[in-house]
C-alpha positions as CSV (number, residue, x, y, z in Angstrom):
1,M,14.7,8.7,1.7
2,N,13.6,6.8,-1.5
3,C,9.6,7.0,-2.2
4,R,9.3,5.4,-5.0
5,R,7.2,2.4,-5.3
6,K,5.6,3.4,-2.1
7,Y,2.0,2.2,-2.6
8,W,0.6,3.3,1.1
9,Y,-3.0,3.5,-0.1
10,N,-3.4,0.4,-2.1
11,A,-4.8,-2.6,-1.3
12,T,-3.5,-4.2,-4.4
13,V,-0.1,-2.9,-6.4
14,M,-0.8,-2.2,-10.0
15,N,1.8,-2.3,-12.9
16,R,3.1,0.9,-13.2
17,D,3.2,0.4,-16.7
18,S,-0.6,-0.3,-17.2
19,P,-2.3,1.8,-19.9
20,S,-4.6,3.1,-17.4
21,A,-2.0,5.0,-15.3
22,H,-1.4,8.2,-15.7
23,V,1.4,11.0,-14.4
24,G,0.7,14.4,-13.1
25,R,1.9,17.2,-10.2
26,V,0.2,17.5,-7.2
27,E,-1.0,21.1,-6.9
28,R,-1.8,21.5,-3.3
29,I,-3.7,19.6,-0.3
30,V,-7.4,20.8,0.0
31,N,-10.3,20.3,2.5
32,G,-10.3,16.5,3.8
33,G,-6.7,16.0,3.2
34,W,-7.3,15.3,-0.8
35,G,-4.2,16.3,-2.7
36,I,-5.5,17.8,-6.4
37,L,-4.1,17.6,-9.6
38,R,-5.8,19.6,-12.7
39,R,-6.4,17.9,-15.9
40,A,-7.7,18.9,-19.3
41,D,-11.0,16.7,-18.3
42,G,-11.3,17.9,-14.8
43,V,-9.6,17.9,-11.4
44,V,-8.2,14.7,-9.9
45,F,-8.2,13.7,-6.3
46,L,-5.7,11.7,-4.6
47,T,-4.8,10.7,-0.9
48,G,-1.6,10.1,0.2
49,V,0.5,12.9,-1.6
50,L,2.0,16.0,-0.9
51,P,2.4,19.3,-2.9
52,Q,4.4,19.6,-5.9
53,E,4.9,15.8,-6.5
54,R,4.9,13.9,-9.3
55,V,2.8,10.9,-8.9
56,R,1.7,8.3,-11.1
57,Y,-2.1,7.1,-10.5
58,R,-5.1,5.6,-12.3
59,V,-8.6,7.4,-12.2
60,R,-11.0,4.9,-10.3
61,E,-14.2,7.0,-10.6
62,R,-15.7,10.1,-12.7
63,S,-18.6,12.6,-11.7
64,R,-19.1,15.6,-13.4
65,G,-15.7,16.9,-13.8
66,V,-14.3,15.1,-10.7
67,L,-11.9,12.5,-10.9
68,W,-11.4,9.9,-7.8
69,G,-7.8,8.7,-8.4
70,E,-5.5,5.6,-6.8
71,L,-2.0,6.5,-6.0
72,L,0.1,4.1,-7.7
73,E,3.7,5.5,-7.1
74,V,5.8,8.5,-6.1
75,E,8.2,9.5,-8.8
76,E,9.4,12.8,-7.6
77,P,8.8,12.9,-3.8
78,S,8.7,16.2,-1.6
79,P,11.5,16.4,0.9
80,D,8.4,16.6,3.5
81,R,7.7,12.9,2.7
82,R,8.4,10.6,5.5
83,E,7.6,6.7,6.1
84,P,4.7,6.3,7.8
85,P,5.4,5.0,11.2
86,C,2.1,2.8,11.5
87,S,2.0,-0.3,9.5
88,H,-2.0,-0.1,9.0
89,F,-1.6,3.5,7.1
90,G,-3.6,3.7,4.4
91,H,-5.8,0.6,5.1
92,C,-7.3,2.2,8.3
93,G,-9.5,4.7,8.1
94,G,-8.0,7.2,10.7
95,C,-5.1,8.6,10.0
96,T,-4.6,10.6,6.8
97,F,-1.3,12.6,7.3
98,Q,1.3,10.1,8.7
99,H,3.1,10.5,5.4
100,M,3.9,13.9,5.8
101,A,6.7,15.2,8.5
102,F,4.9,16.2,11.4
103,P,5.8,20.4,11.0
104,R,4.5,20.1,7.5
105,Q,1.4,18.5,8.6
106,L,0.3,21.7,10.8
107,G,1.5,24.1,7.9
108,I,-0.7,22.4,5.5
109,K,-4.0,22.3,7.5
110,K,-3.6,26.1,8.0
111,E,-3.3,26.8,4.6
112,I,-6.6,24.6,3.8
113,F,-8.2,26.7,6.8
114,A,-7.1,30.0,5.1
115,E,-8.5,28.7,1.7
116,D,-11.5,27.8,2.7
117,F,-12.3,31.5,4.4
118,R,-10.8,32.9,1.2
119,R,-13.5,30.7,-1.0
120,I,-16.2,30.7,1.5
121,A,-16.4,33.8,3.4
122,G,-14.3,35.9,1.2
123,I,-12.1,36.5,4.2
124,E,-8.1,36.8,4.4
125,M,-6.6,34.8,7.1
126,G,-3.4,36.6,7.3
127,G,-0.4,35.1,9.9
128,L,-3.2,32.8,11.2
129,E,-1.7,31.5,14.8
130,S,-1.8,27.8,16.2
131,V,-1.0,26.0,19.0
132,S,0.6,22.6,18.3
133,S,0.3,19.4,20.0
134,P,2.5,16.4,20.3
135,P,2.1,14.3,17.4
136,F,0.9,10.8,19.1
137,A,-0.6,9.0,21.9
138,Y,-2.9,12.1,22.9
139,R,-6.2,10.5,22.8
140,V,-7.7,9.3,26.0
141,R,-10.7,8.4,23.9
142,A,-11.5,6.0,21.3
143,R,-14.4,4.0,19.6
144,F,-13.5,0.6,18.2
145,K,-15.8,-1.6,16.1
146,A,-15.9,-5.3,16.2
147,A,-15.1,-7.5,12.9
148,P,-16.6,-10.6,12.3
149,G,-15.1,-13.2,15.3
150,G,-15.4,-10.3,17.7
151,R,-11.6,-8.9,17.1
152,I,-11.9,-4.9,17.3
153,G,-10.4,-2.1,15.7
154,F,-11.2,0.8,13.3
155,V,-13.1,0.8,10.0
156,R,-11.0,0.1,6.9
157,K,-10.6,3.0,4.5
158,G,-13.1,3.6,1.8
159,T,-15.3,0.4,3.3
160,T,-17.8,-0.4,6.2
161,R,-15.4,-3.2,7.1
162,V,-13.7,-3.6,10.2
163,L,-9.7,-3.6,10.6
164,P,-8.6,-5.2,13.9
165,L,-5.9,-3.8,15.3
166,D,-3.1,-4.9,18.2
167,R,-2.3,-0.7,18.7
168,C,-3.0,2.5,17.5
169,L,-0.4,5.2,17.8
170,L,-2.9,8.1,18.5
171,V,-4.2,6.6,21.7
172,V,-2.6,6.6,25.0
173,D,-0.6,3.5,26.3
174,E,-3.6,2.4,28.6
175,I,-6.0,2.2,25.5
176,N,-3.5,0.0,23.5
177,E,-3.2,-2.2,26.4
178,F,-6.8,-3.0,26.5
179,L,-7.1,-3.2,22.6
180,G,-4.2,-5.8,22.8
181,R,-5.3,-7.9,25.5
182,W,-8.9,-8.0,23.7
183,N,-7.5,-9.2,20.4
184,A,-4.9,-11.7,21.8
185,R,-8.1,-13.7,23.7
186,E,-9.6,-16.4,22.0
187,R,-13.2,-16.0,21.0
188,P,-13.6,-12.6,22.0
189,P,-17.7,-11.5,22.2
190,F,-18.9,-9.8,19.6
191,F,-19.9,-5.9,20.2
192,H,-21.2,-3.5,17.7
193,Q,-19.3,-0.6,19.4
194,L,-16.7,-0.2,22.3
195,D,-16.5,3.4,23.5
196,V,-13.2,3.2,25.5
197,L,-12.2,6.1,28.0
198,W,-8.7,6.3,30.1
199,N,-9.1,8.5,33.1
200,P,-5.6,9.9,33.5
201,T,-7.2,11.1,37.2
202,R,-8.3,7.9,38.3
203,R,-5.4,5.9,36.3
204,K,-8.2,3.7,35.1
205,T,-9.6,2.6,31.9
206,W,-13.5,2.2,31.2
207,V,-15.3,0.5,28.5
208,H,-18.8,1.3,27.4
209,L,-20.2,-1.7,25.5
210,S,-23.0,-2.0,23.1
211,P,-25.2,-3.9,23.1
212,P,-25.0,-5.3,26.7
213,P,-23.4,-8.5,27.1
214,G,-24.8,-11.8,27.4
215,P,-23.7,-14.7,29.7
216,R,-20.5,-15.9,27.8
217,A,-19.4,-12.1,27.5
218,L,-19.5,-11.6,31.0
219,D,-17.1,-14.5,31.6
220,F,-14.9,-12.9,29.1
221,L,-15.0,-9.6,30.5
222,R,-13.7,-11.0,34.1
223,G,-10.8,-11.6,32.7
224,F,-9.7,-7.9,32.7
225,D,-8.8,-7.0,35.9
226,G,-8.4,-3.0,36.5
227,V,-10.8,-2.3,33.5
228,G,-14.4,-1.2,34.0
229,F,-17.2,-2.4,31.7
230,I,-20.7,-0.7,31.5
231,W,-23.3,-0.9,29.3
232,K,-27.1,0.6,29.1
233,G,-29.0,0.3,32.5
234,C,-25.7,0.2,34.5
235,G,-26.8,3.7,36.0
236,D,-24.1,5.7,38.0
237,E,-21.5,2.9,36.9
238,G,-18.5,4.2,34.9
239,V,-18.7,7.8,36.1
240,S,-15.8,9.3,37.6
241,S,-14.2,12.5,38.1
242,M,-11.3,13.7,36.0
243,T,-9.3,16.7,36.1
244,A,-8.8,18.0,32.4
245,G,-6.5,21.0,32.1
246,R,-7.5,23.7,34.9
247,H,-10.9,22.3,36.1
248,E,-12.7,18.9,37.1
249,Y,-15.4,17.4,35.3
250,S,-17.8,14.3,35.7
251,V,-17.1,11.6,32.8
252,S,-18.2,8.6,31.7
253,P,-17.3,6.3,28.8
254,A,-20.8,6.4,27.3
255,V,-20.4,10.4,26.6
256,F,-18.4,12.6,24.5
257,F,-15.5,14.6,26.1
258,Q,-12.7,16.6,24.6
259,V,-10.2,13.9,23.2
260,N,-6.5,15.3,23.2
261,R,-5.3,15.3,26.8
262,F,-2.3,17.7,25.8
263,M,-5.0,20.6,24.7
264,W,-7.1,20.9,27.2
265,A,-5.7,23.7,29.0
266,A,-4.9,25.4,25.6
267,L,-8.5,25.1,24.6
268,Q,-9.5,26.6,27.7
269,T,-7.1,29.3,27.7
270,E,-8.3,30.5,23.9
271,V,-12.0,30.5,25.0
272,D,-11.3,32.4,28.4
273,S,-9.3,35.1,26.3
274,H,-12.6,35.9,24.7
275,L,-14.5,36.3,28.0
276,R,-15.5,39.3,30.3
277,P,-17.6,39.9,33.2
278,V,-21.2,39.6,32.4
279,N,-24.8,39.2,33.7
280,S,-25.7,36.3,31.2
281,A,-24.0,33.3,29.3
282,L,-25.1,30.4,26.9
283,D,-23.2,27.3,26.7
284,L,-24.7,25.6,23.7
285,Y,-24.0,21.8,22.4
286,S,-22.3,21.7,26.0
287,G,-22.0,18.2,26.6
288,V,-20.7,17.5,30.3
289,G,-19.5,21.1,30.4
290,F,-16.2,21.6,29.2
291,F,-16.5,25.1,28.9
292,L,-18.7,25.9,31.9
293,P,-16.1,26.7,34.6
294,S,-15.0,29.8,31.9
295,L,-18.4,31.1,32.2
296,L,-19.4,30.6,35.6
297,A,-16.3,32.7,36.4
298,R,-17.6,35.5,34.9
299,A,-21.5,35.2,34.4
300,R,-23.8,35.6,36.9
301,R,-26.3,33.2,35.4
302,V,-25.4,30.6,33.0
303,T,-27.7,28.1,30.7
304,A,-26.4,25.1,29.1
305,V,-28.1,23.5,26.1
306,E,-27.6,19.7,25.4
307,Q,-29.7,17.0,24.3
308,E,-27.9,13.8,25.4
309,G,-29.4,13.0,28.9
310,Q,-26.5,11.3,30.5
311,A,-24.1,14.3,29.4
312,V,-26.8,16.8,31.4
313,E,-26.6,14.3,34.3
314,L,-22.9,14.5,34.4
315,L,-23.4,18.5,34.1
316,R,-26.0,19.0,36.5
317,R,-23.6,16.4,39.1
318,R,-20.9,18.9,38.9
319,F,-22.3,22.5,38.1
320,P,-25.5,22.3,40.2
321,S,-25.8,26.3,39.5
322,V,-26.3,25.9,35.6
323,S,-29.7,26.1,34.0
324,T,-30.1,23.3,31.4
325,I,-32.1,23.1,28.6
326,V,-32.4,19.4,27.4
327,S,-33.2,19.2,24.2
328,P,-31.9,19.5,20.6
329,L,-30.5,22.7,19.9
330,E,-32.7,23.1,16.5
331,K,-36.0,22.8,18.8
332,C,-34.8,25.6,21.3
333,T,-36.0,29.1,21.5
334,L,-32.8,30.7,23.1
335,P,-32.8,33.1,26.0
336,R,-31.3,36.9,25.6
337,V,-27.8,36.6,26.9
338,D,-24.7,38.7,26.8
339,V,-22.3,36.0,25.6
340,A,-22.6,32.4,24.1
341,I,-20.2,29.4,23.3
342,V,-21.0,27.3,20.7
343,D,-19.1,24.0,20.0
344,P,-20.9,22.3,17.5
345,P,-20.4,19.1,15.5
346,R,-18.4,18.8,12.2
347,S,-21.7,19.8,10.4
348,G,-21.7,23.3,12.1
349,L,-24.7,25.6,12.9
350,S,-28.1,25.0,11.2
351,Q,-30.0,27.3,9.8
352,R,-32.5,27.3,12.5
353,V,-29.8,27.8,15.2
354,L,-28.1,30.5,12.9
355,R,-31.4,32.4,12.6
356,E,-32.3,31.9,16.7
357,I,-28.6,33.4,17.3
358,A,-29.3,36.3,15.0
359,A,-33.0,37.0,16.4
360,R,-31.6,36.9,19.8
361,R,-28.8,39.3,18.9
362,I,-26.4,38.0,20.9
363,P,-23.5,40.6,21.4
364,R,-20.8,38.2,21.8
365,L,-20.4,34.7,20.3
366,I,-17.4,32.3,20.8
367,Y,-17.9,29.9,17.9
368,V,-15.3,26.5,18.7
369,S,-15.1,24.6,15.5
370,C,-13.2,21.2,14.0
371,A,-14.2,22.0,10.6
372,S,-12.8,25.1,8.8
373,A,-15.8,24.7,5.7
374,T,-18.6,25.1,7.8
375,L,-17.3,27.5,10.0
376,A,-16.6,29.6,7.2
377,R,-20.1,29.3,5.8
378,D,-21.5,30.3,9.2
379,V,-19.2,33.0,9.7
380,A,-20.3,34.4,6.2
381,W,-24.0,34.0,6.8
382,L,-23.5,35.7,10.6
383,G,-21.5,38.5,8.7
384,G,-24.4,39.2,6.8
385,R,-26.7,39.6,9.9
386,G,-24.2,42.2,11.5
387,Y,-21.8,40.2,13.2
388,K,-17.7,40.6,12.3
389,L,-15.2,38.2,12.9
390,Q,-12.9,39.8,15.6
391,G,-10.1,36.9,15.9
392,V,-9.2,33.4,15.2
393,R,-6.8,31.2,16.7
394,T,-6.3,27.5,15.6
395,L,-5.5,24.3,17.6
396,D,-3.9,21.1,16.3
397,Q,-6.1,19.2,18.3
398,F,-6.1,16.1,15.7
399,P,-2.4,15.1,14.9
400,Q,-2.1,12.8,11.8
401,T,-5.3,14.1,10.1
402,P,-6.7,16.9,8.4
403,H,-8.9,18.3,10.9
404,L,-7.9,21.7,12.8
405,E,-9.7,22.8,15.7
406,S,-10.3,26.9,16.2
407,V,-11.8,29.4,18.6
408,S,-13.2,32.5,16.8
409,L,-15.0,35.5,18.0
410,L,-17.7,37.0,16.5
411,E,-19.2,40.5,17.8
412,L,-22.2,42.5,16.7
């Protein structure tokens, strides 16, 4: 494929002979999906590139030896470069890796993961194993924003503006059907946020609207047969049972759930592989209880900690034998248990939570993460308090993005 003069990351095509243009060779891809080039005056960060490509770029910003660049042209493309299948790639803020052949994406993500552990934790990740996912149509949940005029989509790359879409390659067909119907209608009502969940068990699409709709919006919503709409104050409406992997859960579009339908069973299997019969167990950042069936099968007493009230309600409905603590984890005093599962946000564990885990001397910790840098930071901190990393396995839960899910086992 001839990749010269492809400007996938530019809103405006610049003159390739502009005096502000520079030429360099990409060294590697680092955390966040950035390609880096080294120059005498600092390191250049670029998106839309692959390792060893010779590229023409311009510098847009400088800050303390870091230069943020804009790709102008790929002069010597990598054999792993491909035409992005989505016409919105480079403008939409969702995907980062569509310009790469799919097998190369996972290889680069594993390299980023290993580099983060080497740099942050001083741990060499040799022979990192991974579970792959199909590349598209894997998401059963999506959060859309509205542009002025009511049409919905995702936030434009590097901005706060919304890019209306008629289709996203990452979501299931049923969500795309809703998206296309919404944006094809005249004068759709404006909502700040629409959380859409397709329940494959019930074969139904649910949408949580924020803020609640007014009279005109209610008339508009009546035109969507087969779609359930809910908003704050709707009570149990929108709650449904869904089978994910080997277990059944109570779900709602208003609360978080693992998004990749192809990886549910694999994620459960990885966690199960680190569990054994115990007296007591903790599920921290439990959500609606994705990992609770695994703990309930092996522990006499299980406690879940979750701050989102509606998630706790759904958890209690499905798993009534589980004790619950409704609180931000940072404000909890944890009980002493034999094993704990933690599945924190991308920011990882706070110092308060790390100190609490170490103080309770929890002997076995299963750490589920979607961010290798914060995982490596937390592993390094726990390593200084007696915890040893016994194993890591990665799962490509977010194809076309630089994010890589992982399940790690740490033991005292």
